[in-house]
C-alpha angles and dihedrals in degrees: 000000000000120000116242113223114218128208115257121239103259126217117238090256093051093046094048093046092049090048089054091050091050093045091051107030105011148075136223108198149134111254139177121234090197132024098255098030125111116260119264130203112264133184115190139170122197126198143143092235110082093194090060089059096043089066096064091045090053099045097039094045094213140066130059143255121228132179123237124226115262105223099183132037092237093055119099118234109261136196139202130212110205136180123177146181121013091347089060090050090051089052093047090053089061100042102037095091090058100047115107106179132068085285088079090064091047090049092050091050091052092048092048101048116002101088093041092051099039115080115203093220094047093228104134127180115226091258092049091048092051091050091048092049090051089052091051091048092051091047093057095037094064095086095036094060103106093188089060107063096180093058094242121155111239118198 
């Protein structure tokens, strides 16, 4: 049986620093691991400095770092730290108060509805699937709403 890595309890300084990294260099999103799979919560940070990404891996205690393909000779090698699923939700719980960009609204949406609408076994009834799809739509509509310049989701 595989061991499940849990997210460490962060200090206020660690949580606020990570929130700044995510606001500036990162993403909070819902992503698919496979084409027809349901979307899962993902927090990622991309950068060309590997040591910058080793810090989140160390203090969070979960996630992984991968390298991106360098397509042209003049491109610098770049790396991505990524954490997903319930581990991402556990991280978001700790950093959400410190986020300042539209990512704060995304984080709050995930905290409000993601766990409730994401079944661990993936066996959704039609009603559950419709509610989950509505959540995903709202999640991605927050930045597209032109009448809402701050990117906030309005229900």
